[in-house]
PASEBA-1860 file (N, C-alpha, C; in nm, 3 decimals):
! residues 295
1> MTIFQGRP> 5.211/-0.029/0.101/5.205/-0.106/0.225/5.204/-0.014/0.347 ~ 5.128/-0.054/0.445/5.131/0.016/0.573/5.160/-0.086/0.681 ~ 5.194/-0.038/0.799/5.225/-0.128/0.909/5.108/-0.132/1.005 ~ 5.061/-0.251/1.037/4.949/-0.269/1.128/4.983/-0.380/1.225 ~ 4.998/-0.344/1.352/5.033/-0.439/1.457/5.160/-0.517/1.421 ~ 5.257/-0.444/1.365/5.386/-0.503/1.338/5.393/-0.589/1.213 ~ 5.284/-0.597/1.138/5.283/-0.679/1.018/5.244/-0.596/0.897 ~ 5.290/-0.634/0.777/5.245/-0.563/0.658/5.095/-0.577/0.645
9> AVAIATLI> 5.032/-0.474/0.597/4.887/-0.479/0.581/4.847/-0.414/0.450 ~ 4.741/-0.466/0.392/4.687/-0.411/0.269/4.555/-0.345/0.302 ~ 4.542/-0.217/0.273/4.417/-0.145/0.301/4.326/-0.155/0.181 ~ 4.211/-0.216/0.199/4.115/-0.231/0.092/3.999/-0.137/0.120 ~ 3.975/-0.043/0.030/3.871/0.058/0.052/3.745/0.021/-0.024 ~ 3.635/0.048/0.035/3.507/0.024/-0.031/3.409/0.130/0.011 ~ 3.300/0.137/-0.060/3.198/0.235/-0.029/3.077/0.165/0.030 ~ 3.013/0.229/0.128/2.895/0.173/0.191/2.781/0.272/0.184
17> LVLAGGTA> 2.663/0.226/0.224/2.547/0.315/0.231/2.574/0.426/0.330 ~ 2.551/0.549/0.287/2.573/0.664/0.374/2.438/0.719/0.416 ~ 2.430/0.763/0.540/2.304/0.812/0.593/2.302/0.964/0.600 ~ 2.354/1.029/0.500/2.345/1.175/0.501/2.324/1.223/0.360 ~ 2.202/1.228/0.315/2.176/1.272/0.181/2.035/1.319/0.168 ~ 1.987/1.333/0.046/1.850/1.376/0.029/1.818/1.395/-0.116 ~ 1.702/1.443/-0.144/1.660/1.454/-0.281/1.583/1.582/-0.308 ~ 1.604/1.685/-0.230/1.532/1.810/-0.253/1.629/1.927/-0.254
25> ASADGSAF> 1.598/2.026/-0.337/1.684/2.143/-0.341/1.672/2.222/-0.212 ~ 1.769/2.311/-0.190/1.767/2.393/-0.069/1.639/2.474/-0.060 ~ 1.588/2.481/0.065/1.463/2.555/0.085/1.480/2.702/0.049 ~ 1.602/2.755/0.046/1.627/2.895/0.015/1.631/2.920/-0.136 ~ 1.627/2.814/-0.218/1.633/2.829/-0.363/1.776/2.822/-0.414 ~ 1.789/2.810/-0.546/1.920/2.796/-0.607/1.991/2.929/-0.619 ~ 2.120/2.929/-0.589/2.200/3.050/-0.605/2.244/3.069/-0.750 ~ 2.217/2.969/-0.833/2.263/2.972/-0.973/2.147/2.956/-1.071
33> GCSGLDTD> 2.024/2.969/-1.020/1.908/2.958/-1.109/1.878/2.816/-1.151 ~ 1.929/2.718/-1.078/1.906/2.578/-1.114/1.769/2.532/-1.067 ~ 1.710/2.439/-1.139/1.582/2.379/-1.099/1.575/2.237/-1.152 ~ 1.502/2.153/-1.081/1.483/2.015/-1.126/1.606/1.928/-1.119 ~ 1.706/1.969/-1.044/1.830/1.889/-1.038/1.805/1.750/-0.980 ~ 1.722/1.743/-0.877/1.704/1.616/-0.808/1.621/1.516/-0.886 ~ 1.545/1.563/-0.986/1.464/1.473/-1.067/1.520/1.453/-1.207 ~ 1.639/1.503/-1.234/1.702/1.485/-1.363/1.733/1.337/-1.385
41> TALPAVEG> 1.692/1.282/-1.498/1.709/1.139/-1.522/1.852/1.100/-1.554 ~ 1.931/1.194/-1.607/2.069/1.162/-1.644/2.164/1.169/-1.525 ~ 2.152/1.276/-1.445/2.243/1.293/-1.331/2.171/1.369/-1.219 ~ 2.088/1.300/-1.141/2.020/1.368/-1.032/2.119/1.422/-0.929 ~ 2.094/1.543/-0.882/2.186/1.608/-0.788/2.108/1.705/-0.700 ~ 2.174/1.754/-0.596/2.117/1.858/-0.511/2.219/1.969/-0.497 ~ 2.169/2.091/-0.479/2.256/2.207/-0.460/2.273/2.235/-0.312 ~ 2.397/2.236/-0.266/2.424/2.266/-0.127/2.459/2.413/-0.108
49> HDGVFYRV> 2.525/2.441/0.002/2.562/2.579/0.033/2.697/2.614/-0.031 ~ 2.717/2.743/-0.054/2.845/2.797/-0.103/2.890/2.734/-0.234 ~ 2.795/2.704/-0.322/2.829/2.654/-0.454/2.870/2.508/-0.460 ~ 2.842/2.432/-0.356/2.877/2.290/-0.354/2.756/2.208/-0.398 ~ 2.777/2.119/-0.495/2.671/2.032/-0.545/2.703/1.887/-0.509 ~ 2.597/1.807/-0.489/2.614/1.666/-0.455/2.533/1.580/-0.553 ~ 2.598/1.481/-0.614/2.524/1.384/-0.694/2.448/1.291/-0.601 ~ 2.321/1.268/-0.630/2.238/1.186/-0.541/2.290/1.043/-0.534
57> LADLRMRH> 2.324/0.985/-0.649/2.359/0.843/-0.652/2.508/0.815/-0.639 ~ 2.583/0.915/-0.600/2.726/0.890/-0.580/2.779/0.964/-0.457 ~ 2.738/1.089/-0.443/2.788/1.169/-0.332/2.699/1.160/-0.208 ~ 2.571/1.129/-0.228/2.477/1.125/-0.115/2.435/0.983/-0.081 ~ 2.392/0.910/-0.179/2.328/0.782/-0.154/2.407/0.669/-0.220 ~ 2.459/0.579/-0.140/2.533/0.463/-0.191/2.478/0.339/-0.124 ~ 2.459/0.234/-0.201/2.411/0.109/-0.144/2.487/-0.006/-0.210 ~ 2.584/-0.058/-0.138/2.664/-0.170/-0.185/2.653/-0.283/-0.084
65> PMEDAVMV> 2.544/-0.359/-0.088/2.527/-0.466/0.010/2.631/-0.575/-0.007 ~ 2.673/-0.630/0.103/2.770/-0.739/0.101/2.694/-0.872/0.105 ~ 2.682/-0.935/-0.008/2.614/-1.064/-0.014/2.697/-1.170/0.057 ~ 2.631/-1.281/0.093/2.699/-1.388/0.164/2.818/-1.442/0.084 ~ 2.799/-1.454/-0.048/2.907/-1.507/-0.132/3.030/-1.416/-0.129 ~ 3.004/-1.283/-0.127/3.115/-1.189/-0.123/3.189/-1.200/0.010 ~ 3.115/-1.215/0.119/3.178/-1.227/0.250/3.263/-1.354/0.259 ~ 3.214/-1.461/0.198/3.292/-1.586/0.197/3.422/-1.566/0.120
73> QMGALSQA> 3.414/-1.498/0.006/3.533/-1.473/-0.075/3.632/-1.383/-0.001 ~ 3.579/-1.281/0.068/3.667/-1.193/0.145/3.736/-1.270/0.258 ~ 3.660/-1.361/0.320/3.719/-1.443/0.425/3.831/-1.531/0.372 ~ 3.807/-1.589/0.254/3.910/-1.674/0.193/4.033/-1.591/0.156 ~ 4.010/-1.470/0.104/4.122/-1.383/0.069/4.201/-1.343/0.193 ~ 4.129/-1.312/0.301/4.195/-1.275/0.425/4.284/-1.389/0.478 ~ 4.232/-1.511/0.472/4.309/-1.626/0.521/4.431/-1.650/0.434 ~ 4.415/-1.634/0.301/4.527/-1.654/0.209/4.637/-1.551/0.235
81> LAARGTTL> 4.597/-1.425/0.259/4.695/-1.321/0.286/4.762/-1.342/0.421 ~ 4.683/-1.386/0.520/4.738/-1.409/0.654/4.843/-1.519/0.652 ~ 4.823/-1.618/0.566/4.920/-1.728/0.556/5.055/-1.678/0.506 ~ 5.056/-1.563/0.440/5.180/-1.505/0.388/5.225/-1.386/0.472 ~ 5.162/-1.370/0.590/5.205/-1.264/0.680/5.145/-1.128/0.655 ~ 5.038/-1.123/0.576/4.973/-0.995/0.545/4.832/-0.993/0.602 ~ 4.795/-0.883/0.664/4.662/-0.868/0.722/4.573/-0.787/0.629 ~ 4.454/-0.838/0.601/4.357/-0.767/0.519/4.276/-0.674/0.609
89> IYVTVPTK> 4.274/-0.546/0.576/4.198/-0.448/0.654/4.085/-0.396/0.567 ~ 3.963/-0.404/0.619/3.845/-0.353/0.548/3.818/-0.212/0.597 ~ 3.830/-0.114/0.507/3.816/0.027/0.543/3.702/0.089/0.462 ~ 3.614/0.160/0.528/3.508/0.231/0.458/3.557/0.370/0.417 ~ 3.527/0.407/0.295/3.570/0.537/0.242/3.450/0.632/0.243 ~ 3.460/0.747/0.307/3.345/0.840/0.312/3.314/0.899/0.176 ~ 3.188/0.923/0.152/3.148/0.993/0.030/3.162/1.143/0.052 ~ 3.134/1.218/-0.051/3.145/1.363/-0.044/3.054/1.420/0.065
97> SQAMPQFL> 2.934/1.362/0.081/2.842/1.414/0.181/2.892/1.392/0.323 ~ 2.969/1.286/0.343/3.027/1.262/0.475/3.149/1.351/0.499 ~ 3.229/1.368/0.394/3.350/1.447/0.408/3.321/1.597/0.413 ~ 3.209/1.639/0.352/3.175/1.782/0.348/3.030/1.804/0.393 ~ 2.995/1.760/0.513/2.854/1.773/0.558/2.811/1.916/0.583 ~ 2.907/2.006/0.604/2.872/2.144/0.637/2.807/2.218/0.521 ~ 2.817/2.163/0.399/2.759/2.229/0.282/2.626/2.165/0.240 ~ 2.581/2.063/0.311/2.456/1.996/0.275/2.337/2.089/0.300
105> PQAAALTD> 2.238/2.089/0.209/2.117/2.168/0.233/2.032/2.100/0.339 ~ 1.939/2.174/0.397/1.853/2.119/0.502/1.779/1.995/0.455 ~ 1.730/1.998/0.332/1.650/1.886/0.282/1.731/1.759/0.269 ~ 1.864/1.769/0.275/1.950/1.652/0.262/1.991/1.596/0.396 ~ 1.925/1.639/0.502/1.965/1.594/0.636/1.938/1.446/0.657 ~ 1.827/1.398/0.605/1.793/1.257/0.621/1.785/1.193/0.485 ~ 1.827/1.070/0.472/1.840/1.014/0.341/1.793/0.874/0.328 ~ 1.777/0.840/0.204/1.738/0.705/0.166/1.615/0.659/0.243
113> DRFEQTVL> 1.526/0.754/0.272/1.410/0.720/0.353/1.279/0.747/0.280 ~ 1.284/0.756/0.150/1.162/0.780/0.075/1.094/0.648/0.040 ~ 0.965/0.658/0.009/0.895/0.543/-0.045/0.936/0.527/-0.191 ~ 0.896/0.416/-0.252/0.933/0.393/-0.390/0.862/0.492/-0.482 ~ 0.903/0.495/-0.607/0.841/0.584/-0.704/0.693/0.550/-0.718 ~ 0.613/0.653/-0.742/0.469/0.634/-0.756/0.420/0.725/-0.868 ~ 0.288/0.735/-0.882/0.230/0.814/-0.991/0.121/0.903/-0.933 ~ 0.120/1.029/-0.978/0.017/1.125/-0.939/-0.071/1.153/-1.061
121> FSASGRTP> -0.202/1.139/-1.042/-0.297/1.164/-1.150/-0.370/1.295/-1.122 ~ -0.373/1.381/-1.224/-0.441/1.510/-1.212/-0.504/1.545/-1.346 ~ -0.566/1.664/-1.350/-0.629/1.707/-1.475/-0.528/1.723/-1.587 ~ -0.402/1.749/-1.550/-0.297/1.768/-1.651/-0.237/1.637/-1.699 ~ -0.279/1.526/-1.638/-0.229/1.397/-1.685/-0.165/1.313/-1.575 ~ -0.080/1.221/-1.617/-0.014/1.125/-1.529/0.130/1.169/-1.508 ~ 0.171/1.189/-1.381/0.304/1.240/-1.351/0.378/1.146/-1.256 ~ 0.494/1.090/-1.297/0.574/1.009/-1.204/0.628/1.097/-1.092
129> CAIRDISP> 0.628/1.046/-0.972/0.680/1.121/-0.858/0.723/1.024/-0.750 ~ 0.775/1.076/-0.640/0.817/0.994/-0.527/0.754/1.050/-0.401 ~ 0.718/0.961/-0.309/0.663/1.004/-0.180/0.781/1.031/-0.087 ~ 0.798/1.155/-0.049/0.909/1.190/0.040/0.878/1.151/0.184 ~ 0.759/1.186/0.230/0.713/1.138/0.359/0.561/1.131/0.355 ~ 0.504/1.056/0.450/0.361/1.028/0.443/0.305/1.008/0.582 ~ 0.177/1.037/0.597/0.102/1.012/0.720/-0.038/0.968/0.677 ~ -0.123/0.925/0.771/-0.258/0.885/0.731/-0.337/0.996/0.665
137> LGATLEGR> -0.302/1.122/0.693/-0.380/1.235/0.644/-0.323/1.303/0.521 ~ -0.196/1.279/0.488/-0.139/1.347/0.373/0.002/1.301/0.343 ~ 0.065/1.365/0.243/0.199/1.325/0.202/0.271/1.442/0.137 ~ 0.404/1.434/0.139/0.489/1.527/0.065/0.547/1.452/-0.054 ~ 0.530/1.507/-0.173/0.570/1.441/-0.296/0.682/1.518/-0.365 ~ 0.759/1.447/-0.445/0.862/1.508/-0.529/0.836/1.468/-0.674 ~ 0.833/1.565/-0.761/0.813/1.535/-0.902/0.807/1.663/-0.983 ~ 0.873/1.666/-1.093/0.881/1.787/-1.174/0.746/1.818/-1.237
145> GASVLGDE> 0.694/1.937/-1.209/0.568/1.980/-1.268/0.451/1.892/-1.230 ~ 0.452/1.837/-1.107/0.350/1.741/-1.068/0.211/1.802/-1.064 ~ 0.196/1.917/-1.000/0.065/1.979/-0.987/0.081/2.117/-0.925 ~ -0.031/2.187/-0.904/-0.027/2.321/-0.845/-0.126/2.330/-0.731 ~ -0.115/2.437/-0.655/-0.198/2.457/-0.537/-0.346/2.450/-0.573 ~ -0.421/2.371/-0.492/-0.565/2.361/-0.511/-0.610/2.250/-0.604 ~ -0.520/2.188/-0.675/-0.557/2.081/-0.768/-0.616/1.961/-0.694 ~ -0.717/1.901/-0.755/-0.771/1.774/-0.706/-0.695/1.662/-0.777
153> VELELASG> -0.632/1.574/-0.701/-0.545/1.473/-0.759/-0.576/1.336/-0.699 ~ -0.513/1.234/-0.755/-0.518/1.099/-0.702/-0.377/1.043/-0.698 ~ -0.342/0.982/-0.587/-0.208/0.925/-0.569/-0.219/0.774/-0.573 ~ -0.144/0.713/-0.662/-0.146/0.567/-0.673/-0.059/0.507/-0.563 ~ -0.119/0.425/-0.476/-0.048/0.366/-0.364/0.008/0.229/-0.401 ~ 0.093/0.175/-0.312/0.157/0.047/-0.339/0.056/-0.065/-0.354 ~ -0.061/-0.050/-0.295/-0.164/-0.152/-0.303/-0.234/-0.152/-0.439 ~ -0.204/-0.050/-0.522/-0.271/-0.039/-0.650/-0.392/0.052/-0.645
161> QRAAATVI> -0.435/0.088/-0.526/-0.549/0.177/-0.509/-0.504/0.322/-0.530 ~ -0.602/0.407/-0.557/-0.574/0.550/-0.574/-0.640/0.627/-0.461 ~ -0.560/0.710/-0.393/-0.609/0.791/-0.282/-0.639/0.931/-0.334 ~ -0.764/0.974/-0.322/-0.803/1.109/-0.364/-0.746/1.211/-0.266 ~ -0.695/1.322/-0.320/-0.630/1.422/-0.236/-0.641/1.560/-0.298 ~ -0.605/1.660/-0.218/-0.601/1.799/-0.264/-0.462/1.855/-0.239 ~ -0.408/1.927/-0.336/-0.278/1.991/-0.320/-0.294/2.113/-0.230 ~ -0.226/2.112/-0.114/-0.241/2.223/-0.018/-0.121/2.316/-0.017
169> WSRGNSLG> -0.008/2.274/-0.075/0.104/2.365/-0.094/0.193/2.312/-0.206 ~ 0.265/2.402/-0.270/0.354/2.364/-0.380/0.476/2.455/-0.378 ~ 0.597/2.395/-0.386/0.721/2.473/-0.385/0.826/2.401/-0.467 ~ 0.863/2.460/-0.580/0.961/2.398/-0.667/0.909/2.265/-0.719 ~ 0.987/2.159/-0.698/0.948/2.026/-0.740/0.880/1.946/-0.628 ~ 0.851/2.012/-0.518/0.786/1.946/-0.404/0.645/2.000/-0.386 ~ 0.556/1.914/-0.339/0.421/1.958/-0.309/0.362/1.873/-0.198 ~ 0.268/1.932/-0.126/0.200/1.860/-0.018/0.056/1.835/-0.053
177> VRFKRPID> 0.008/1.715/-0.024/-0.131/1.681/-0.052/-0.200/1.636/0.077 ~ -0.328/1.664/0.086/-0.410/1.618/0.199/-0.511/1.516/0.145 ~ -0.509/1.396/0.203/-0.601/1.292/0.159/-0.744/1.325/0.201 ~ -0.838/1.288/0.115/-0.979/1.311/0.148/-1.027/1.211/0.253 ~ -0.962/1.094/0.257/-0.989/0.995/0.360/-0.856/0.943/0.414 ~ -0.847/0.917/0.544/-0.721/0.864/0.600/-0.683/0.732/0.534 ~ -0.553/0.712/0.515/-0.505/0.588/0.455/-0.431/0.506/0.561 ~ -0.411/0.379/0.531/-0.341/0.287/0.623/-0.192/0.292/0.592
185> VVALITRQ> -0.119/0.379/0.662/0.024/0.396/0.637/0.102/0.270/0.675 ~ 0.063/0.206/0.784/0.135/0.086/0.829/0.128/-0.022/0.722 ~ 0.014/-0.037/0.657/0.001/-0.136/0.551/0.092/-0.103/0.434 ~ 0.104/0.027/0.400/0.193/0.067/0.292/0.338/0.034/0.325 ~ 0.379/0.066/0.449/0.516/0.040/0.491/0.544/-0.111/0.487 ~ 0.449/-0.189/0.534/0.466/-0.335/0.536/0.487/-0.389/0.396 ~ 0.407/-0.339/0.301/0.423/-0.385/0.161/0.560/-0.348/0.108 ~ 0.607/-0.228/0.142/0.739/-0.187/0.094/0.849/-0.273/0.154
193> LVAQPVER> 0.839/-0.305/0.283/0.939/-0.388/0.348/0.943/-0.528/0.289 ~ 0.825/-0.584/0.265/0.817/-0.719/0.208/0.881/-0.722/0.069 ~ 0.868/-0.612/-0.005/0.923/-0.607/-0.141/1.075/-0.594/-0.143 ~ 1.135/-0.559/-0.030/1.280/-0.542/-0.024/1.348/-0.672/0.019 ~ 1.472/-0.697/-0.028/1.548/-0.811/0.023/1.565/-0.799/0.174 ~ 1.567/-0.910/0.244/1.571/-0.909/0.390/1.686/-0.826/0.443 ~ 1.806/-0.841/0.382/1.924/-0.772/0.434/1.922/-0.623/0.406 ~ 1.827/-0.577/0.323/1.824/-0.434/0.290/1.699/-0.364/0.344
201> RTMPRVEV> 1.618/-0.431/0.420/1.494/-0.372/0.466/1.521/-0.255/0.560 ~ 1.462/-0.143/0.528/1.481/-0.023/0.610/1.355/0.060/0.605 ~ 1.326/0.132/0.713/1.205/0.212/0.723/1.218/0.343/0.648 ~ 1.116/0.379/0.569/1.115/0.511/0.506/1.075/0.616/0.608 ~ 1.075/0.741/0.567/1.038/0.850/0.656/0.887/0.856/0.671 ~ 0.841/0.864/0.795/0.698/0.867/0.824/0.668/0.988/0.911 ~ 0.560/1.059/0.876/0.518/1.175/0.954/0.452/1.131/1.085 ~ 0.497/1.187/1.194/0.436/1.162/1.325/0.436/1.294/1.402
209> RASAWIRK> 0.358/1.299/1.508/0.363/1.412/1.602/0.368/1.351/1.741 ~ 0.487/1.314/1.782/0.503/1.241/1.908/0.581/1.325/2.008 ~ 0.528/1.333/2.130/0.598/1.403/2.238/0.721/1.323/2.279 ~ 0.833/1.393/2.298/0.958/1.327/2.335/1.038/1.421/2.426 ~ 1.154/1.372/2.469/1.241/1.451/2.556/1.384/1.438/2.509 ~ 1.458/1.547/2.520/1.600/1.546/2.491/1.676/1.545/2.623 ~ 1.762/1.445/2.638/1.842/1.439/2.760/1.960/1.533/2.745 ~ 1.967/1.633/2.835/2.069/1.737/2.823/2.123/1.774/2.961
217> SGDFVPTV> 2.248/1.739/2.987/2.314/1.771/3.114/2.233/1.727/3.235 ~ 2.179/1.608/3.227/2.104/1.554/3.339/1.959/1.598/3.342 ~ 1.920/1.695/3.258/1.782/1.741/3.251/1.713/1.681/3.128 ~ 1.580/1.693/3.125/1.502/1.645/3.011/1.424/1.762/2.953 ~ 1.458/1.796/2.828/1.395/1.909/2.759/1.284/1.855/2.669 ~ 1.160/1.904/2.686/1.050/1.855/2.602/1.067/1.896/2.457 ~ 1.026/1.809/2.366/1.034/1.836/2.224/0.926/1.755/2.154 ~ 0.915/1.770/2.023/0.818/1.694/1.944/0.890/1.632/1.825
225> IRNISAGG> 0.869/1.502/1.803/0.921/1.435/1.684/0.822/1.457/1.571 ~ 0.866/1.524/1.465/0.778/1.554/1.351/0.776/1.440/1.250 ~ 0.891/1.381/1.223/0.896/1.263/1.136/1.014/1.177/1.177 ~ 1.011/1.052/1.136/1.114/0.958/1.178/1.133/0.852/1.071 ~ 1.256/0.805/1.058/1.289/0.696/0.966/1.393/0.610/1.033 ~ 1.443/0.512/0.959/1.547/0.425/1.016/1.676/0.501/1.041 ~ 1.698/0.610/0.966/1.825/0.680/0.977/1.826/0.803/1.062 ~ 1.709/0.858/1.095/1.709/0.981/1.172/1.569/1.034/1.194
233> LQLEGEGL> 1.560/1.155/1.243/1.429/1.215/1.270/1.440/1.367/1.267 ~ 1.324/1.432/1.270/1.319/1.578/1.276/1.250/1.619/1.405 ~ 1.309/1.716/1.474/1.256/1.765/1.601/1.200/1.905/1.586 ~ 1.104/1.938/1.673/1.051/2.073/1.680/1.040/2.112/1.827 ~ 1.084/2.233/1.860/1.075/2.279/1.997/1.173/2.390/2.027 ~ 1.172/2.434/2.150/1.262/2.539/2.195/1.387/2.477/2.259 ~ 1.498/2.549/2.252/1.621/2.504/2.317/1.681/2.378/2.258 ~ 1.663/2.359/2.126/1.719/2.240/2.062/1.872/2.251/2.053
241> PSMGEPVQ> 1.943/2.137/2.054/2.090/2.140/2.044/2.135/2.203/1.912 ~ 2.256/2.253/1.910/2.311/2.317/1.791/2.363/2.213/1.693 ~ 2.387/2.256/1.571/2.441/2.169/1.468/2.574/2.109/1.512 ~ 2.588/1.977/1.495/2.710/1.908/1.531/2.709/1.850/1.672 ~ 2.612/1.888/1.754/2.606/1.838/1.891/2.551/1.696/1.895 ~ 2.605/1.611/1.983/2.544/1.479/2.004/2.413/1.496/2.077 ~ 2.320/1.403/2.056/2.189/1.417/2.117/2.133/1.280/2.151 ~ 2.065/1.271/2.264/1.995/1.150/2.306/1.848/1.184/2.325
249> IMVEGLGI> 1.763/1.116/2.251/1.620/1.145/2.253/1.545/1.030/2.319 ~ 1.453/1.065/2.406/1.374/0.965/2.477/1.228/0.980/2.436 ~ 1.164/0.868/2.402/1.023/0.869/2.368/0.960/0.740/2.421 ~ 0.839/0.748/2.466/0.773/0.632/2.526/0.752/0.521/2.423 ~ 0.795/0.400/2.459/0.769/0.283/2.377/0.871/0.254/2.270 ~ 0.977/0.335/2.257/1.075/0.313/2.152/1.215/0.351/2.200 ~ 1.308/0.262/2.182/1.447/0.292/2.215/1.517/0.356/2.096 ~ 1.543/0.485/2.105/1.606/0.558/1.995/1.757/0.564/2.017
257> PPGEVLWK> 1.836/0.524/1.917/1.981/0.530/1.934/2.031/0.674/1.942 ~ 2.151/0.695/1.999/2.208/0.830/2.003/2.221/0.887/1.862 ~ 2.226/1.018/1.855/2.237/1.081/1.724/2.319/1.208/1.727 ~ 2.324/1.273/1.613/2.398/1.399/1.598/2.310/1.497/1.521 ~ 2.309/1.622/1.563/2.230/1.724/1.495/2.301/1.762/1.364 ~ 2.234/1.737/1.251/2.293/1.769/1.121/2.261/1.911/1.076 ~ 2.145/1.961/1.116/2.108/2.097/1.080/2.009/2.150/1.183 ~ 2.005/2.281/1.194/1.911/2.347/1.284/1.864/2.477/1.220
265> QSRLAGVR> 1.733/2.497/1.224/1.676/2.619/1.167/1.558/2.661/1.253 ~ 1.576/2.769/1.327/1.473/2.820/1.416/1.433/2.712/1.517 ~ 1.308/2.668/1.514/1.257/2.569/1.611/1.262/2.426/1.557 ~ 1.333/2.405/1.445/1.343/2.272/1.384/1.487/2.225/1.382 ~ 1.506/2.094/1.390/1.641/2.037/1.382/1.632/1.896/1.325 ~ 1.730/1.860/1.243/1.739/1.726/1.187/1.847/1.647/1.258 ~ 1.815/1.525/1.296/1.907/1.439/1.370/1.936/1.312/1.291 ~ 2.062/1.277/1.280/2.103/1.151/1.218/2.147/1.055/1.328
273> FTQELNWQ> 2.095/0.932/1.326/2.131/0.834/1.426/2.273/0.783/1.403 ~ 2.340/0.746/1.510/2.474/0.688/1.497/2.467/0.545/1.447 ~ 2.351/0.482/1.463/2.329/0.350/1.406/2.183/0.341/1.363 ~ 2.156/0.259/1.263/2.021/0.254/1.208/1.922/0.197/1.308 ~ 1.805/0.257/1.311/1.697/0.210/1.396/1.627/0.094/1.327 ~ 1.623/-0.019/1.392/1.569/-0.141/1.332/1.421/-0.125/1.299 ~ 1.383/-0.163/1.177/1.244/-0.149/1.135/1.153/-0.238/1.218 ~ 1.207/-0.349/1.272/1.125/-0.440/1.352/1.083/-0.376/1.484
281> ALLPWIRE> 1.158/-0.276/1.529/1.120/-0.200/1.649/1.038/-0.077/1.613 ~ 1.072/-0.014/1.502/1.007/0.112/1.464/0.865/0.092/1.412 ~ 0.842/-0.011/1.332/0.710/-0.032/1.274/0.601/-0.053/1.380 ~ 0.623/-0.140/1.481/0.519/-0.154/1.585/0.493/-0.024/1.661 ~ 0.598/0.056/1.682/0.580/0.182/1.752/0.495/0.277/1.669 ~ 0.518/0.283/1.539/0.437/0.369/1.451/0.293/0.321/1.450 ~ 0.273/0.189/1.447/0.137/0.135/1.450/0.064/0.180/1.577 ~ 0.130/0.168/1.692/0.068/0.210/1.818/0.045/0.360/1.823
289> HYRGPKP> 0.138/0.436/1.764/0.124/0.582/1.762/0.000/0.624/1.686 ~ -0.026/0.561/1.571/-0.142/0.597/1.491/-0.272/0.550/1.554 ~ -0.264/0.448/1.637/-0.385/0.401/1.706/-0.430/0.500/1.812 ~ -0.334/0.578/1.864/-0.365/0.675/1.967/-0.362/0.616/2.105 ~ -0.370/0.700/2.209/-0.364/0.653/2.347/-0.481/0.563/2.381 ~ -0.454/0.463/2.465/-0.559/0.373/2.508/-0.646/0.442/2.613 ~ -0.778/0.414/2.610/-0.869/0.478/2.707/-0.844/0.425/2.848
END
């Protein structure tokens, strides 16, 4: 028992979705010779700094939605306890990635923002993979032994169509492809959102190149948004804030919530929002961004 506002209280702990995770190994490589950790079917994990490892589905990514029925039951429990002089307190318990963010690898800065699993077709066969981020011109994929530099491949999209592409870079379990023809990213995102339950709809990470400004001590520092999702974004530019600093980013046509710099490397920085960016605001902005400036 603890004391809360002069009354006995019961602390009930639960886990919620955390916005600090990822699915790629450190860009510097494994210090222990590990490979394929993030795509392991039994226990997917990522290697952090200083020998710290994070399980993807427990330490990084948690999703425990509160259904309406559960909320009703919690309300009834709270009322029953209150009638006996006890207050029910709902407390969120941080995961390992929240409690130890300083050991997270750069690739784990933004989380739960990938597209669903997909399939890559190449001369070597059919390989399951995941789209880490995507733009009309190309995508970054994750998949063990998916393909190699220069391969001509086809990526199966959510629409069931196959987009012809060329592998332009490959590193570990990640690779980048360039589409032979631009694809409709907004349509893909829309299909993914429709497939999700309403209460869980969230935007995946999308590649953009949008001019923005960082508000800093009354001044506005120019920067570029490289990619963005419901949970955060990546910046490129000079004079970016240091790791751990709060940041406010301004961009035309979109209200971006305040955030915190999770990592910084040279001219790049990853920012996590203090609250999720609503997909209903983000999707129209992405649509307008891809259309380009009006004449």
